[in-house]
N, C-alpha and C positions, 0 to 999 in steps of 0.2 A: 717098530715099536719106539724108537727114537722120535720120529716124525710126530706120533701120537702124543707123546709126552710133551714136546715142543707146543703143539696145537693146545693141549690142556693147560699148560703154562700161561699162554697168551691169553686163553679164555678167561683164566683167574686173574690176570692183570686186568683186562677189560672191565669184568665185574667189580674188582676192587676200584678202579677209577669212578665207576658209576656210584658206588656207594658213598665215595667221597663226596660227591656232588660237584657242581659248577664251581669255577674259580670265582672269588669274590674280589672286586677291586674297592679299595677304600679311598674316599676322596676326602681331604681335609678342607676347612675354609680357606680361601685364598683372597677374601674381600669381606667387608661388613655387609650387613643385610642393607639393601636399598629399597625404600617404599616409593613405588612409582604410580602416581596418580594418572591413570588413562582416562579417556573420555567415558568409557562404559564399564570400567573395572578398576579393581586395586591390585597391584602386584607386588610381592615379595621377591627380589631378585637377590641372588648371591652366587659367586663364582667358588668352585671347588677344584682341588688339583690333587693327583696322587704323585707328584714330583716330575711326572713326564708328560701327562695330558690334563686338560682342564675340562670342566662340564659348568656350564651355566644352568642354574635351577630356578625356576620362577612358581611360586604359589600364588594363585590367582583366585579372586573372588568378584563375581559380579553383582550380588546383591546381599542384603542382610541375612544373617543365619550362618551356620557352621560349614556350608559347603564350600571346599576348595578343590580346584584342580592343580596338577604338578607337570609342568612342562620342563623337559631336560634337552640340552642342546650341547654338542660336542662331537669332533670328529673321531673320537675313539669309541663312541656308542656303537655297537654291533648287533643289530637286531635280526630276529629270525623273521623271514618274509612273510610267514604263515601267521604271524602273532597278531590276533585280534584282542587278546585281552593280556593284562599284567597282573602279576601278584606283588604285594608288598606289605611291609609291617613297619611300624614305629618301634625304634629300640629305647630302652633296653626290654626286651621280653613282650612287645605288644602282639595282639592276635593277627595272623595273617588275614588279608583281605585282597578281594578281587576288584578290577577295574577295566574300564574299557580303554583301549590302546590304539591311538591314532598317530598317523604321520601327518605332521603340519610344515608349513613354510612361513618363517620368520620375515619381517619387514627387511631385514638385512640381507636376506637370501639364504640364511642358513636352514637346515632341516632341524625341526623339533619334534620330540615325540612327547605326546601328551596322556597322561593319566587323567581319565575323565573324573575319578573319585579318589580324592587323595586328602580328605578331611581328617583332622586330629580326632574327632568324634565320629564313631561309626554310625550307620544308619540305625542300628539296634539300640545304641546308646541314646541318640537324640529321641527315638520313639519312646524309650522308657522314661525319659526326662518329661516328655510332653504329656504322657498318660498318667504320671504320678499324681497324687492328690496335692491341690494347690489353691490358694485363693486368688492366684494370678489368672488373668484371662486366658482361655485357650482359643484357637490351637497353637498359639505361639508365645509359650512363657519365655520370651527372649533373655531376660535377666538370668534365669537358670541356666539355660543353654549357654550363654556367655561366660557364667563363672566356671561350669564345667569344663569348656573349651580351655580357660586359662589354666585350670588345674591341670589339664592334660598337657597343655604346652610345657608347663614346669617339669612334668616328668620325663618329656622327649629328650633324648641325646642324638638320634640318628633316625633315617629312614633307609630302609633297605628294600630294593626292587629285586625280587627273587625269580620272576618269571618275565619274559617278553624280550629281554636283551639276552644275548649269548652267554654273558657273565653277570654274576649277581653284582649290582651296584649298591655300595653303601656311602651315603652322604652323612658327614658327622655335622649335624646341625646344631647341636648345642641346645640350650633351653629355648623354647618357643613361645615362651610367656610374653615377653616384651614385643617380638615381632608380630604376635597376634593382637596386642593392644594397638600397635600402629595400624594393623589392617582396619581393626574396628572404628578407629578415629577417620580413616580414609573413607570407610564405607559410608559413615555418617554424612561426610561431606558429599559423596555420590549420590546419596538419597534426596540430599537438597538440591542438588542440581536437576533432578528430575521434578522439581516443583513440589515435593512431599516433604513432610515433617518427620524426622526418624523417631523422635520420642512418641510421637502420636502413633507411628505404626507399631512400636513396642506394646501399646496398651489396646490393640484391636481385640474385640471380642470374637471377631470371625474374618477370615482372609477371603478374598474372593474365590467363589465356587464355580468352576466351569460346568455349564449345564449340558453340553454336547460333545463330551470326550470321544466317543466312537467316530463321529463325524470329522471332528478336528483331526483325528489320527489318521483318516483316509484321504485327507484333502492335499497334502503338499506332494507335488509331482516332482519326480526325479528329473532334473534338467538334462536333456538329450545330449547335449555336448559332454557333460561330465560322465553319462553312462556310457557313451562311445569310447571314452579314455579309461574306462573302468575306475573311476576315481569315487572315493566315499568322502564322507565329512560329518562332522559333529557340529550342530548350530544351537546355540543357547539364545532363546528369544525371551524378551521382557516386554510385556505389554502393560501400559498404563490403563487401568479400568477405571471409568468415572462412576459417579454416585449412581447412575441408571444401570449399570453393568455392562456397558459399552466398551469395546477397546478403543481407546482413544489414540494412542500413538504405538508404534513398534520399534524396539530398539535391538540392534544385534552388537555383540561384543567383539567386533573387528573394526579397523580403521576403513577399509575399502571393502564393502560388501560384495560379493561374488554371487554366482548363480544359486548355490545352496541358499545362501542367506537371502536374496530376493525371493525364492520359492517358499521359503519358510514363512517369511513376513506376508506375503501375498496371501498364503492359505489361511494363517490365523486371522488376519484382519478381516477376511471376507466371511468367515463362518463362525468364529469364537463367540459365544455368548454366555454372561456371567450372572449370577447372582452377586451384588456388590459387596464390598467389605463391609464391616460394621464396627463402628467405634465403641468407645469404652461403654457408652451409654445406648448401644443398640442402633444408632442411625446410620445409614448409608453414608460412606465416605470414599474419596478417592484412594486408591492403592495401586498395588503392582502385583502381576502375576508372571511367573517364569516357566519355561518349558524348553526341554531338550528335544530336538529332533535329529535323528540319526538317519544319515544316507549311506547305505552299506550295500 
């Protein structure tokens, strides 16, 4: 009877621990935000510390619009090996969202964990903005999306990653309004470096339209050497699309393209066909198109 009582007590303690949930590690800012102007993207970088360990966080944007990724690097980050997705929310009280979760290697040799979706605005919020009545041209009322993102940034105080790591990770971001403003300025310069006018892009009446999506989706071949090593990858491709709807150039957001990047660009440049973007007057104009290709 005594053994049964001890067993029941142990089970009760276990369920009590499960009910409490995972430990949360809180990291406070240990440096100011740094805006990094990379060749193919803009990165907001900041260090955080819990008094013992540090984490470097980088919000990254590779094209106009609200989409951002979040990369985290730090020796204290402990990851479930089977984790293919992460869950997170922006505090206080933001709605929990899901994101792809990828292991990456930084230029300095450190391991980084990438949340492929870490925008301040959710996909549903952006869709609602784009579909609401407006005199502004669609499909991209950039000014309204930008205003909504700034408002969201003012309300943010933290980001909490609840799934993916073995512990919950809370980064005390503070207001993101000014950092997002710096990101916008960087992205405008980035667009100019592509030979495009950022103000003209904001008034497009139609973005480039991919004509052969099924064919494009089945073209990129998994590099054999990466398949043999059971390695996966996430590639964000940007094509410059000319006035005739042809893919002019292909860009990848990495300093040194590897097998995944080469496979993605080769596939898209060989088969992608578009209706070109239309300016405010409905005339064909040069623009850009982005696509993510996941090798898993």
